[in-house]
MARBA-3410 file (N, C-alpha, C, O; in Angstrom, 1 decimal):
236
24.8,-4.8,-3.3,24.4,-6.0,-3.8,25.2,-6.5,-4.8,25.5,-5.6,-5.7 ~ 25.7,-7.7,-5.1,26.4,-8.1,-6.2,25.6,-8.6,-7.2,24.6,-9.3,-6.9 ~ 25.7,-8.3,-8.4,24.9,-8.6,-9.6,25.5,-10.0,-10.0,26.2,-10.0,-11.0 ~ 25.1,-11.2,-9.3,25.6,-12.1,-9.3,24.7,-13.3,-10.4,23.5,-13.7,-10.2 ~ 25.7,-13.5,-11.5,25.0,-14.4,-12.5,24.8,-15.7,-12.2,24.2,-16.4,-12.9
25.4,-16.1,-10.9,25.3,-17.6,-10.6,24.2,-17.5,-9.3,24.1,-18.5,-8.6 ~ 23.6,-16.5,-8.9,23.0,-16.5,-7.7,21.6,-17.5,-8.0,21.1,-17.6,-9.2 ~ 21.1,-17.9,-6.9,19.9,-18.7,-6.7,18.7,-17.6,-6.8,17.5,-18.0,-6.8 ~ 18.9,-16.6,-6.8,17.8,-15.5,-6.9,18.0,-14.6,-8.2,19.0,-14.1,-8.7 ~ 16.6,-14.5,-8.8,16.6,-13.9,-9.9,15.3,-12.7,-9.6,14.2,-13.1,-9.4
15.5,-11.5,-9.6,14.9,-10.4,-9.5,14.2,-9.9,-10.9,14.8,-9.3,-11.8 ~ 12.9,-10.1,-11.0,12.3,-9.9,-12.3,11.4,-8.5,-12.1,10.7,-8.4,-11.0 ~ 11.4,-7.6,-12.9,10.9,-6.4,-12.9,10.1,-5.9,-14.1,10.7,-5.3,-15.0 ~ 8.6,-6.2,-14.3,8.0,-6.2,-15.5,7.6,-4.8,-15.7,7.2,-4.2,-14.7 ~ 7.8,-4.1,-16.9,7.5,-2.7,-17.1,7.2,-2.6,-18.6,8.0,-2.8,-19.5
5.7,-2.4,-18.9,5.3,-2.1,-20.1,5.7,-0.8,-20.5,6.0,0.0,-19.6 ~ 5.6,-0.3,-21.8,5.7,0.9,-22.4,4.4,1.7,-22.2,4.5,2.9,-21.9 ~ 3.3,1.2,-22.3,2.1,1.8,-22.4,1.4,1.9,-21.1,1.6,1.0,-20.3 ~ 0.6,2.8,-20.7,-0.2,3.3,-19.5,-1.2,4.2,-20.0,-0.9,5.2,-20.7 ~ -2.5,3.8,-19.5,-3.5,5.0,-19.6,-3.7,5.8,-18.5,-4.2,6.9,-18.8
-3.4,5.7,-17.4,-3.5,6.5,-16.2,-2.3,7.6,-16.2,-2.6,8.7,-15.7 ~ -1.1,7.3,-16.5,-0.2,8.2,-16.7,0.6,7.6,-17.8,1.3,6.6,-17.5 ~ 0.7,8.3,-19.1,1.3,8.0,-20.2,2.8,8.0,-20.0,3.4,8.9,-19.4 ~ 3.4,6.9,-20.8,4.9,6.6,-20.6,5.1,6.5,-19.0,6.2,7.0,-18.6 ~ 4.4,6.0,-18.2,4.7,6.1,-16.7,6.0,5.5,-16.2,6.5,6.1,-15.2
6.6,4.4,-16.8,7.8,3.7,-16.2,8.9,4.6,-16.6,9.9,4.5,-15.9 ~ 8.9,5.3,-17.6,10.1,6.1,-18.1,9.8,7.5,-17.4,10.8,8.3,-17.3 ~ 8.8,8.0,-17.1,8.6,9.2,-16.7,9.5,9.5,-15.5,9.6,8.7,-14.5 ~ 10.1,10.6,-15.5,11.2,11.2,-14.4,10.2,11.4,-13.1,9.2,12.2,-13.0 ~ 10.9,10.5,-12.1,10.3,10.7,-10.7,11.7,11.2,-9.8,12.7,10.4,-9.8
11.6,12.3,-9.2,13.0,12.7,-8.8,14.0,13.1,-10.2,13.7,13.8,-11.2 ~ 15.1,12.5,-9.8,16.1,12.6,-11.0,16.4,11.4,-11.9,17.3,11.4,-12.7 ~ 15.6,10.5,-11.8,15.9,9.4,-12.6,14.3,8.7,-12.9,13.4,8.9,-12.1 ~ 14.1,7.9,-14.0,13.0,7.4,-14.4,12.3,6.4,-13.3,12.9,5.7,-12.5 ~ 10.9,6.4,-13.5,10.2,5.6,-12.3,10.8,4.5,-12.1,11.2,4.3,-11.0
11.0,3.4,-13.2,11.6,2.2,-13.1,13.1,2.1,-12.4,13.6,1.0,-11.9 ~ 13.6,3.2,-12.5,15.0,3.1,-12.1,15.0,3.0,-10.5,15.9,2.5,-9.9 ~ 13.9,3.5,-9.8,13.7,3.3,-8.3,14.0,2.0,-7.9,15.0,1.8,-7.1 ~ 13.2,1.0,-8.4,13.1,-0.3,-8.2,14.4,-0.9,-8.7,15.1,-1.5,-7.8 ~ 14.9,-0.8,-10.0,16.2,-1.4,-10.1,17.3,-1.0,-9.2,18.1,-1.8,-8.8
17.3,0.5,-8.7,18.4,0.7,-7.8,18.3,0.2,-6.5,19.3,0.0,-5.8 ~ 16.9,0.2,-6.2,16.8,-0.6,-4.8,17.4,-2.0,-4.6,18.1,-2.2,-3.6 ~ 17.2,-2.7,-5.4,17.6,-4.1,-5.5,18.9,-4.1,-5.7,19.5,-5.0,-5.1 ~ 19.6,-3.3,-6.5,21.0,-3.3,-6.8,21.9,-2.8,-5.5,23.0,-3.1,-5.2 ~ 21.1,-1.9,-4.7,21.8,-1.6,-3.4,21.4,-2.2,-2.3,21.6,-1.8,-1.2
20.8,-3.2,-2.6,20.4,-4.3,-1.4,21.6,-4.9,-1.3,22.6,-4.6,-2.0 ~ 21.7,-6.0,-0.3,22.6,-6.8,0.3,22.6,-8.4,-0.3,23.4,-9.3,0.0 ~ 21.4,-8.4,-1.0,21.2,-9.9,-1.6,21.6,-10.0,-3.0,21.2,-9.3,-3.9 ~ 22.6,-10.9,-3.0,23.2,-11.4,-4.3,22.1,-11.9,-5.2,21.5,-12.9,-4.8 ~ 21.7,-11.3,-6.4,20.8,-11.8,-7.4,21.1,-11.4,-8.8,21.8,-10.4,-9.0
20.6,-12.1,-9.7,20.4,-11.5,-11.0,19.3,-10.6,-11.0,18.5,-10.5,-10.1 ~ 19.3,-9.8,-12.0,18.2,-8.9,-12.2,17.7,-8.9,-13.7,18.5,-9.1,-14.6 ~ 16.4,-8.8,-14.0,16.2,-8.9,-15.4,14.9,-8.0,-15.4,14.0,-8.2,-14.5 ~ 14.8,-6.9,-16.3,13.4,-6.4,-16.8,13.0,-6.8,-17.9,13.7,-7.0,-18.9 ~ 11.6,-7.1,-17.7,11.0,-7.6,-19.0,9.9,-6.6,-19.4,9.1,-6.2,-18.6
10.1,-6.2,-20.8,9.5,-5.0,-21.3,9.3,-5.0,-22.8,10.1,-5.6,-23.5 ~ 8.2,-4.3,-23.4,7.9,-4.4,-24.9,8.5,-2.9,-25.4,8.3,-2.4,-26.5 ~ 9.2,-2.3,-24.5,9.5,-0.9,-24.8,11.1,-0.8,-25.1,11.9,-1.4,-24.3 ~ 11.5,-0.2,-26.0,13.0,0.1,-26.5,13.6,1.1,-25.5,14.7,0.9,-25.1 ~ 12.9,2.1,-25.3,13.4,3.1,-24.5,13.8,2.6,-22.9,14.8,2.9,-22.4
12.8,1.9,-22.4,12.9,1.1,-21.2,13.8,0.1,-21.1,14.3,-0.1,-20.0 ~ 14.2,-0.7,-22.3,15.2,-1.8,-22.2,16.5,-0.7,-22.1,17.2,-0.8,-21.1 ~ 16.8,0.1,-23.1,17.9,0.8,-23.1,18.3,1.3,-21.8,19.4,1.1,-21.4 ~ 17.4,1.9,-21.2,17.9,2.5,-19.8,18.2,1.4,-18.8,19.2,1.5,-18.2 ~ 17.3,0.4,-18.6,17.4,-0.8,-17.9,18.9,-1.3,-18.0,19.7,-1.4,-17.1
19.2,-1.7,-19.4,20.4,-2.2,-19.8,21.7,-1.3,-19.4,22.8,-1.8,-19.1 ~ 21.4,0.1,-19.3,22.5,1.0,-19.1,22.9,0.7,-17.6,24.1,0.8,-17.2 ~ 22.0,0.3,-16.8,22.4,0.0,-15.3,22.8,-1.4,-14.9,22.8,-2.0,-13.8 ~ 23.1,-1.9,-16.2,23.7,-3.4,-15.9,23.0,-4.7,-15.6,23.4,-5.8,-15.3 ~ 21.4,-4.3,-15.9,20.5,-5.6,-15.6,20.4,-6.3,-17.1,20.8,-5.8,-18.1
19.7,-7.7,-16.9,19.5,-8.1,-18.1,17.9,-8.0,-18.5,16.9,-7.9,-17.8 ~ 18.0,-7.9,-20.1,16.8,-7.5,-20.7,16.0,-8.4,-21.2,16.7,-9.0,-21.9 ~ 14.8,-8.9,-21.3,13.9,-9.8,-21.7,13.0,-9.0,-22.6,12.2,-8.3,-22.0 ~ 12.8,-9.1,-23.9,12.1,-8.4,-24.6,10.8,-9.2,-24.6,10.7,-10.4,-25.0 ~ 9.7,-8.5,-24.3,8.3,-9.2,-24.3,7.3,-9.2,-25.4,6.8,-8.1,-25.7
6.9,-10.3,-26.0,6.0,-10.1,-27.1,4.8,-9.4,-26.8,4.2,-9.5,-25.7 ~ 4.5,-8.5,-27.8,3.4,-7.8,-27.8,1.9,-8.3,-26.9,1.2,-7.6,-26.1 ~ 1.6,-9.5,-27.2,0.4,-10.0,-26.8,0.7,-10.4,-25.1,-0.2,-10.9,-24.4 ~ 1.7,-10.2,-24.7,2.1,-10.2,-23.3,2.4,-8.9,-22.9,3.2,-8.8,-21.9 ~ 2.0,-8.0,-23.4,2.1,-6.7,-22.8,1.0,-5.6,-22.9,1.1,-4.3,-22.9
-0.4,-6.3,-23.1,-1.4,-5.8,-23.4,-2.1,-5.2,-22.0,-1.4,-5.4,-20.9 ~ -3.2,-4.7,-21.9,-3.8,-4.3,-20.7,-4.2,-5.5,-19.8,-4.3,-5.6,-18.6 ~ -4.6,-6.7,-20.7,-5.3,-7.7,-20.3,-4.2,-9.0,-19.8,-4.6,-10.0,-19.3 ~ -3.0,-8.6,-20.2,-2.1,-9.5,-20.0,-1.8,-9.7,-18.4,-2.1,-8.7,-17.6 ~ -1.3,-10.9,-17.9,-1.1,-10.8,-16.5,0.6,-10.5,-16.1,1.5,-10.4,-16.9
0.6,-10.4,-15.0,2.1,-10.2,-14.7,3.0,-11.5,-14.6,4.2,-11.6,-14.8 ~ 2.0,-12.8,-14.2,2.4,-13.9,-14.3,2.9,-14.6,-15.6,3.7,-15.5,-15.7 ~ 2.2,-14.0,-16.6,2.7,-14.5,-18.0,3.9,-13.8,-18.4,4.7,-14.4,-19.2 ~ 4.3,-12.6,-17.8,5.5,-11.9,-18.2,6.5,-12.6,-17.3,7.6,-13.0,-17.9 ~ 6.4,-13.0,-16.0,7.2,-13.7,-15.3,7.8,-15.0,-16.0,9.0,-15.2,-16.3
6.7,-15.9,-16.3,6.8,-17.1,-16.8,7.8,-17.0,-18.3,8.7,-17.8,-18.5 ~ 7.6,-16.2,-18.9,8.0,-15.9,-20.3,9.5,-15.5,-20.1,10.4,-15.9,-20.8 ~ 9.6,-14.7,-18.9,11.0,-14.4,-18.7,11.9,-15.3,-18.3,13.1,-15.2,-18.5 ~ 11.3,-16.4,-17.4,11.9,-17.5,-17.2,12.3,-18.4,-18.4,13.4,-19.1,-18.4 ~ 11.5,-18.5,-19.3,11.6,-19.3,-20.4,12.6,-19.1,-21.4,13.0,-19.9,-22.2
13.0,-17.9,-21.4,13.9,-17.3,-22.3,15.5,-16.7,-21.6,16.5,-16.5,-22.3 ~ 15.5,-16.6,-20.4,16.7,-16.2,-19.8,17.5,-17.4,-19.6,17.0,-18.4,-19.1 ~ 18.9,-17.3,-19.9,19.9,-18.1,-19.7,20.1,-18.8,-18.5,19.8,-18.2,-17.4 ~ 20.7,-20.0,-18.3,21.0,-20.5,-16.9,20.2,-20.5,-16.0,20.5,-20.2,-14.8 ~ 18.8,-20.9,-16.4,17.5,-20.7,-15.5,17.6,-21.9,-14.8,17.1,-21.8,-13.7
18.1,-23.1,-15.0,17.9,-24.0,-13.9,18.4,-24.0,-12.6,18.1,-24.6,-11.7 ~ 19.7,-22.9,-12.7,20.1,-22.4,-11.4,19.4,-21.7,-10.3,19.6,-21.5,-9.1 ~ 18.5,-21.3,-11.1,17.6,-20.3,-10.3,16.6,-21.0,-9.6,15.8,-21.7,-10.2 ~ 16.7,-20.8,-8.3,15.6,-21.2,-7.3,14.7,-20.5,-6.9,13.6,-21.1,-6.7 ~ 14.8,-19.2,-6.8,13.7,-18.1,-5.9,13.8,-16.9,-7.1,14.7,-16.5,-7.8
12.4,-16.5,-7.0,12.0,-15.3,-7.9,11.7,-14.0,-7.0,10.8,-14.1,-6.1 ~ 12.2,-13.0,-7.2,11.8,-11.9,-6.7,11.0,-10.9,-7.5,11.6,-10.3,-8.4 ~ 9.9,-10.6,-7.3,9.0,-9.8,-8.3,9.0,-8.4,-7.5,8.7,-8.2,-6.3 ~ 9.4,-7.5,-8.3,9.5,-6.2,-8.1,8.2,-5.4,-9.0,8.0,-5.8,-10.2 ~ 7.5,-4.5,-8.4,6.7,-4.0,-9.1,7.1,-2.6,-9.5,7.3,-1.7,-8.6
7.2,-2.2,-10.9,7.9,-0.7,-11.0,7.1,0.6,-10.5,7.6,1.6,-10.2 ~ 5.9,0.3,-10.5,5.0,1.2,-10.2,4.9,1.4,-8.8,4.1,2.2,-8.3 ~ 5.8,0.8,-8.1,6.1,1.2,-6.3,7.2,1.5,-5.9,7.9,0.8,-5.2 ~ 7.6,2.7,-6.4,9.0,3.1,-6.0,9.2,3.3,-4.7,10.4,3.4,-4.4 ~ 8.2,3.4,-3.6,8.7,4.0,-2.4,9.1,2.6,-1.6,8.2,1.9,-1.1
10.2,2.3,-1.5,10.6,1.0,-0.6,11.8,1.6,0.5,12.8,2.2,0.0 ~ 11.6,1.5,1.9,12.6,2.0,2.7,13.9,1.3,2.3,13.9,0.3,1.6 ~ 14.7,1.8,2.9,16.3,1.2,2.9,16.1,-0.1,3.9,15.5,0.0,5.0 ~ 16.6,-1.1,3.4,16.6,-2.2,4.1,15.4,-3.3,4.1,15.5,-4.4,4.5 ~ 14.3,-2.7,3.4,13.1,-3.8,3.3,13.5,-4.9,2.2,13.2,-6.0,2.6
14.0,-4.8,1.2,14.2,-5.8,0.3,15.1,-7.0,1.1,14.8,-8.2,1.1 ~ 16.0,-6.6,1.8,17.0,-7.7,2.5,16.1,-8.3,3.7,16.2,-9.5,4.0 ~ 15.2,-7.5,4.4,14.5,-7.9,5.4,13.4,-8.9,5.0,12.9,-9.7,5.7 ~ 12.9,-8.7,3.6,12.0,-9.6,3.1,12.7,-10.9,2.6,12.1,-12.0,2.8 ~ 13.8,-10.9,2.0,14.5,-12.1,1.6,14.8,-12.8,2.9,14.6,-14.1,2.9
15.2,-12.0,4.0,15.5,-13.0,5.4,14.2,-13.7,5.7,14.1,-14.9,5.9 ~ 13.1,-12.9,5.9,12.0,-13.7,6.3,11.7,-14.8,5.4,11.4,-15.9,5.8 ~ 11.8,-14.6,4.1,11.5,-15.6,3.2,12.5,-16.8,3.5,11.9,-17.9,3.7 ~ 13.5,-16.7,3.7,14.1,-17.8,3.8,14.3,-18.3,5.2,14.4,-19.5,5.3 ~ 14.3,-17.7,6.3,14.2,-18.3,7.7,12.7,-19.0,7.9,12.6,-20.1,8.5
11.6,-18.4,7.5,10.4,-19.1,7.5,10.1,-20.3,6.7,9.2,-21.1,7.0 ~ 10.9,-20.3,5.6,10.9,-21.3,4.4,9.6,-21.5,4.1,9.1,-22.7,4.1 ~ 8.8,-20.4,3.7,7.7,-20.4,3.1,7.9,-20.6,1.3,8.9,-20.3,0.7 ~ 6.8,-21.0,0.8,7.0,-21.1,-0.7,6.8,-19.8,-1.6,7.2,-19.6,-2.7 ~ 6.0,-18.8,-0.7,5.7,-17.5,-1.3,5.6,-16.5,-0.1,5.1,-16.7,1.0
6.0,-15.4,-0.6,6.0,-14.1,0.3,5.4,-13.0,-0.4,5.6,-12.7,-1.5 ~ 4.3,-12.4,0.6,3.5,-11.4,0.0,3.7,-10.2,0.7,3.5,-10.3,1.9 ~ 4.2,-8.9,0.3,4.3,-7.8,0.8,3.0,-7.2,1.1,2.2,-7.1,0.1 ~ 2.4,-6.7,2.5,1.5,-6.1,2.8,1.3,-5.0,3.8,2.1,-4.9,4.7 ~ 0.4,-4.3,3.8,0.3,-3.0,5.0,-0.7,-3.3,5.7,-1.6,-4.1,5.4
-0.8,-2.6,6.9,-2.1,-2.6,7.8,-3.0,-1.6,7.1,-2.5,-0.6,6.6 ~ -4.3,-1.9,7.2,-5.4,-1.2,6.6,-6.3,-0.9,7.7,-6.2,-1.4,8.8 ~ -7.2,0.0,7.2,-8.3,0.6,8.3,-9.1,-0.5,8.4,-9.4,-1.2,7.5 ~ -9.6,-0.7,9.9,-10.6,-2.0,10.1,-11.9,-1.4,10.0,-12.8,-2.1,10.5 ~ -12.3,-0.4,9.4,-13.4,0.0,9.1,-14.0,-0.2,7.6,-14.3,0.7,6.8
-14.0,-1.3,7.4,-14.2,-1.9,5.9,-15.6,-2.0,5.5,-16.4,-2.2,6.5 ~ -16.1,-2.0,4.3,-17.5,-2.1,3.7,-17.1,-2.9,2.4,-16.0,-2.9,1.8 ~ -18.2,-3.6,2.1,-18.3,-4.2,0.8,-20.1,-4.1,0.3,-21.1,-3.8,1.0 ~ -20.0,-4.4,-0.8,-21.4,-4.2,-1.5,-21.8,-5.8,-1.7,-21.3,-6.6,-2.5 ~ -23.0,-6.1,-0.9,-23.5,-7.4,-1.1,-24.9,-7.1,-1.8,-25.8,-6.3,-1.4
-25.1,-7.9,-2.9,-26.4,-7.7,-3.6,-26.9,-6.3,-3.7,-28.1,-6.0,-3.4 ~ -26.0,-5.4,-4.0,-26.3,-4.0,-4.2,-26.5,-3.1,-3.1,-27.0,-2.0,-3.2 ~ -26.1,-3.7,-1.9,-26.4,-3.2,-0.5,-25.1,-2.9,0.4,-24.4,-3.9,0.6 ~ -24.8,-1.8,0.8,-23.8,-1.7,1.7,-23.8,-2.6,2.9,-24.7,-2.8,3.6 ~ -22.6,-3.1,3.1,-22.6,-4.2,4.5,-21.2,-3.9,4.9,-20.2,-3.8,4.1
-21.2,-3.5,6.4,-20.2,-3.1,7.0,-19.4,-4.3,7.7,-20.0,-5.0,8.5 ~ -18.0,-4.5,7.4,-17.2,-5.6,7.9,-17.0,-5.4,9.5,-16.2,-6.1,10.1 ~ -17.5,-4.6,10.1,-17.5,-4.4,11.7,-18.9,-4.3,12.2,-19.8,-4.3,11.4 ~ -19.0,-4.1,13.4,-20.3,-3.8,14.2,-20.6,-2.4,14.3,-20.1,-1.8,15.2 ~ -21.4,-2.0,13.4,-21.8,-0.6,13.5,-22.6,-0.3,14.7,-22.6,0.9,15.0
-23.1,-1.0,15.5,-23.7,-0.9,16.6,-23.1,-0.8,18.0,-23.5,-0.6,19.1 ~ -21.6,-1.2,17.5,-20.8,-1.4,18.7,-19.3,-0.9,18.2,-18.4,-1.6,18.5 ~ -19.2,0.4,17.4,-18.3,1.0,16.9,-16.9,0.8,17.8,-16.9,1.2,18.9 ~ -15.9,0.2,17.3,-14.8,0.3,18.3,-14.0,1.4,17.8,-14.1,1.9,16.7 ~ -13.2,1.8,18.9,-12.2,2.9,18.7,-11.0,2.3,18.0,-10.7,1.1,18.3
-10.3,3.0,17.1,-9.3,2.6,16.3,-8.1,1.9,17.3,-7.5,0.9,17.2 ~ -8.0,2.7,18.2,-6.8,2.3,19.1,-7.3,1.0,20.0,-6.4,0.5,20.6 ~ -8.4,0.6,20.1,-8.9,-0.5,20.6,-8.3,-1.8,19.8,-8.1,-2.9,20.4 ~ -8.2,-1.7,18.7,-7.8,-2.8,17.8,-6.7,-3.3,18.0,-5.8,-2.4,17.9 ~ -6.3,-4.4,18.4,-5.0,-5.1,18.7,-4.3,-5.4,17.2,-5.0,-5.8,16.3
-2.9,-5.0,17.0,-2.2,-5.4,15.9,-2.5,-6.5,15.2,-2.5,-6.5,14.0 ~ -2.8,-7.6,15.7,-3.1,-8.9,15.1,-4.6,-8.8,14.6,-4.9,-9.8,14.0 ~ -5.5,-8.0,14.6,-6.8,-7.8,14.3,-6.7,-6.8,13.0,-7.6,-6.7,12.2 ~ -5.7,-6.4,12.9,-5.8,-5.3,11.8,-5.9,-6.0,10.6,-5.2,-7.0,10.5 ~ -6.6,-5.8,9.7,-7.0,-6.2,8.3,-5.4,-5.9,7.6,-4.7,-5.0,8.2
-5.0,-6.5,6.6,-3.8,-6.2,5.9,-4.1,-6.4,4.5,-4.7,-7.4,4.1 ~ -3.6,-5.3,3.6,-3.7,-5.0,2.4,-2.6,-5.5,1.6,-1.5,-5.2,2.1 ~ -2.7,-6.1,0.5,-1.5,-6.6,-0.4,-0.9,-5.3,-1.2,-1.8,-4.7,-1.9 ~ 0.2,-5.0,-1.2,0.7,-3.7,-1.8,0.8,-4.2,-3.1,0.3,-3.3,-3.8 ~ 1.2,-5.1,-3.7,1.6,-5.5,-5.1,3.0,-4.7,-5.2,3.2,-4.4,-6.4
3.9,-4.5,-4.3,5.2,-4.0,-4.3,6.0,-5.0,-4.6,6.7,-4.8,-5.6 ~ 6.0,-6.1,-3.9,7.1,-7.1,-4.0,6.5,-8.4,-3.4,5.8,-8.6,-2.5 ~ 7.0,-9.5,-4.3,6.6,-10.9,-3.8,8.0,-11.7,-4.1,8.9,-11.4,-4.8 ~ 8.0,-12.8,-3.3,9.2,-13.7,-3.5,8.7,-15.0,-3.5,8.0,-15.5,-2.6 ~ 9.1,-15.8,-4.7,8.3,-17.2,-4.8,9.3,-18.1,-5.4,10.1,-17.8,-6.2
9.1,-19.5,-4.7,9.9,-20.5,-5.5,9.8,-20.6,-7.1,8.7,-20.7,-7.6 ~ 10.9,-20.5,-7.7,10.8,-20.8,-9.0,10.1,-22.0,-9.4,9.5,-22.0,-10.4 ~ 10.1,-23.0,-8.8,9.2,-24.3,-9.3,7.9,-24.1,-8.9,7.0,-24.8,-9.5 ~ 7.3,-23.2,-7.8,6.1,-23.1,-7.8,5.3,-22.4,-8.8,4.2,-22.7,-9.3 ~ 6.2,-21.2,-9.2,5.8,-20.2,-10.2,5.6,-21.1,-11.5,4.6,-20.7,-12.2
6.3,-22.0,-12.0,6.3,-22.7,-13.1,5.1,-23.7,-12.9,4.4,-23.9,-13.8 ~ 4.9,-24.3,-11.8,4.0,-25.4,-11.8,2.6,-24.9,-11.7,1.7,-25.5,-12.4 ~ 2.4,-23.8,-10.7,1.0,-23.1,-10.6,0.7,-22.0,-11.6,-0.4,-21.7,-11.7 ~ 1.7,-21.4,-12.2,1.4,-20.1,-12.8,1.0,-19.1,-11.8,0.2,-18.2,-12.3 ~ 1.3,-18.9,-10.8,0.9,-18.1,-10.0,2.2,-17.5,-9.0,3.2,-18.2,-8.8
2.2,-16.1,-8.6,3.1,-15.5,-7.8,3.1,-16.1,-6.3,4.1,-16.2,-5.6 ~ 1.9,-16.4,-6.0,1.4,-16.9,-4.6,0.8,-18.3,-4.8,-0.1,-18.5,-5.6 ~ 1.4,-19.2,-4.0,1.2,-20.5,-3.8,1.9,-21.2,-2.6,2.8,-20.8,-1.9 ~ 1.4,-22.3,-2.5,1.8,-23.3,-1.3,1.9,-22.6,-0.1,1.0,-21.8,0.1 ~ 3.0,-22.8,0.8,3.0,-22.1,1.9,3.1,-20.5,1.9,4.1,-19.9,1.4
2.1,-19.9,2.5,2.3,-18.4,2.2,2.6,-17.7,3.4,2.0,-18.1,4.4 ~ 3.6,-16.6,3.5,4.2,-15.9,4.4,3.7,-14.5,3.9,3.5,-14.3,2.7 ~ 3.4,-13.5,5.0,2.9,-12.1,5.0,4.3,-11.0,5.3,4.9,-11.0,6.4 ~ 4.6,-10.5,4.5,5.7,-9.7,4.9,5.2,-8.1,5.0,4.9,-7.5,4.0 ~ 5.1,-7.6,6.4,4.6,-6.3,6.8,5.5,-5.2,6.3,6.7,-5.2,6.5
5.0,-4.4,5.7,5.9,-3.2,5.0,5.2,-1.7,5.7,4.1,-1.5,6.2 ~ 6.1,-1.1,5.6,5.7,0.5,6.3,4.5,1.0,5.3,4.3,0.5,4.1 ~ 3.7,2.0,5.8,2.5,2.3,5.2,2.9,3.0,4.1,2.4,2.6,3.0 ~ 3.8,3.9,4.0,4.1,4.6,2.7,4.6,3.7,1.7,4.6,4.1,0.5 ~ 5.1,2.5,2.1,5.5,1.6,1.0,4.3,1.1,0.1,4.5,0.8,-1.0
3.3,1.1,0.6,2.0,0.8,-0.1,1.7,1.4,-1.3,0.9,0.9,-2.1 ~ 2.3,2.6,-1.6,1.9,3.4,-2.8,2.2,2.7,-4.1,3.3,2.1,-4.3 ~ 1.2,2.7,-5.0,1.1,2.1,-6.4,0.5,3.2,-7.1,-0.6,3.8,-6.9 ~ 1.5,3.5,-8.2,1.4,4.7,-9.0,0.3,4.4,-10.1,0.7,3.6,-10.9 ~ -0.8,4.8,-10.1,-1.8,4.4,-11.3,-2.4,5.8,-11.8,-3.0,5.8,-12.9
-2.3,6.8,-11.2,-2.8,8.0,-11.6,-1.9,9.0,-11.5,-0.8,8.7,-10.9 ~ -2.1,10.4,-12.1,-1.1,11.5,-11.8,-1.0,11.7,-10.3,0.1,12.0,-9.7 ~ -2.1,11.6,-9.6,-2.3,12.1,-8.1,-1.3,11.2,-7.5,-0.5,11.6,-6.7 ~ -1.4,10.0,-7.8,-0.2,9.1,-7.2,1.2,9.7,-7.4,1.9,10.1,-6.5 ~ 1.3,9.8,-8.8,2.6,10.0,-9.1,3.2,11.4,-8.3,4.4,11.4,-8.0
2.2,12.4,-8.0,2.4,13.6,-7.3,2.8,13.3,-6.0,3.7,14.0,-5.4 ~ 2.2,12.2,-5.2,2.4,11.8,-3.9,3.8,11.3,-3.8,4.6,11.5,-2.8 ~ 4.1,10.3,-5.0,5.5,10.0,-4.9,6.5,11.0,-4.8,7.4,11.1,-4.0 ~ 6.4,11.9,-5.9,7.3,12.9,-5.9,7.4,13.8,-4.5,8.5,14.2,-4.1 ~ 6.3,14.1,-3.6,6.3,14.7,-2.6,7.0,13.9,-1.4,7.6,14.6,-0.5
7.0,12.4,-1.3,7.7,11.5,-0.5,9.2,11.6,-0.8,10.0,11.6,0.1 ~ 9.6,11.7,-2.1,10.9,11.7,-2.6,11.5,12.8,-2.2,12.6,12.8,-1.6 ~ 10.9,14.1,-2.7,11.4,15.4,-2.0,11.8,15.2,-0.5,12.9,15.5,-0.1 ~ 11.0,14.8,0.4,11.1,14.7,1.6,12.1,13.7,2.2,12.5,13.7,3.3 ~ 12.3,13.0,1.4,13.3,11.7,1.8,12.8,10.5,2.3,13.1,10.1,3.4
11.9,9.8,1.6,11.4,8.9,2.4,12.0,7.7,3.1,11.3,6.9,3.8 ~ 13.1,7.7,2.8,14.2,6.7,3.5,14.4,7.2,5.0,15.0,6.4,5.8 ~ 13.9,8.5,5.3,14.2,8.8,6.5,12.8,8.8,7.5,12.8,9.0,8.7 ~ 11.9,8.6,6.9,10.5,8.8,7.4,10.2,7.6,8.3,10.6,6.5,8.0 ~ 9.5,7.6,9.4,9.2,6.5,10.4,8.1,5.7,9.8,7.4,6.3,9.0
8.0,4.4,10.2,7.0,3.6,9.7,5.8,3.9,10.2,4.8,3.2,9.8
END
């Protein structure tokens, strides 16, 4: 990928310094590089010309990201708390970054989702452009045997008296779970609605292993195993 300062695409990777589940998570070594490095390198190695910005409140994260050639947005502390939304970080980044008027599209990558197969980001950008949606959301297929609690009681979202076999479900009937790994949205929509998802929405199906979101040490260990086994070579 060309780090193109004049591109219509801006990739933003939010990365706070604090984390309760895994202390120092975004700078914690995963394989040979810090966790955030996986997302940065994946977009750098893609074929999509883009600017890249990391928005962070942490000096070490900023220094590391800057060493990889990306732009740094220093985030105010009030936008780096546990209650702050990702959207607030995205909108803030757009408000301070230079030459923002030429930016038409925002790629939002979650630093805590390091498992993305080779070609995934380019495929997502192609789908976003080809289908002319306003927002694209990364999803994976989920189990059809889902439950929810209603008024304190468990309720199945399938017919327990006529339990289907998993293989009887058609692909089009499978529930889809938002991964949180990647989003693409029009800059104008993000600024208008303050939401990463708006307007005409498209769903971008990812491989199941790409749905990993590191929130605990157990998640981190799973990521380590996938990387040790070379997740780019695993089947979908």
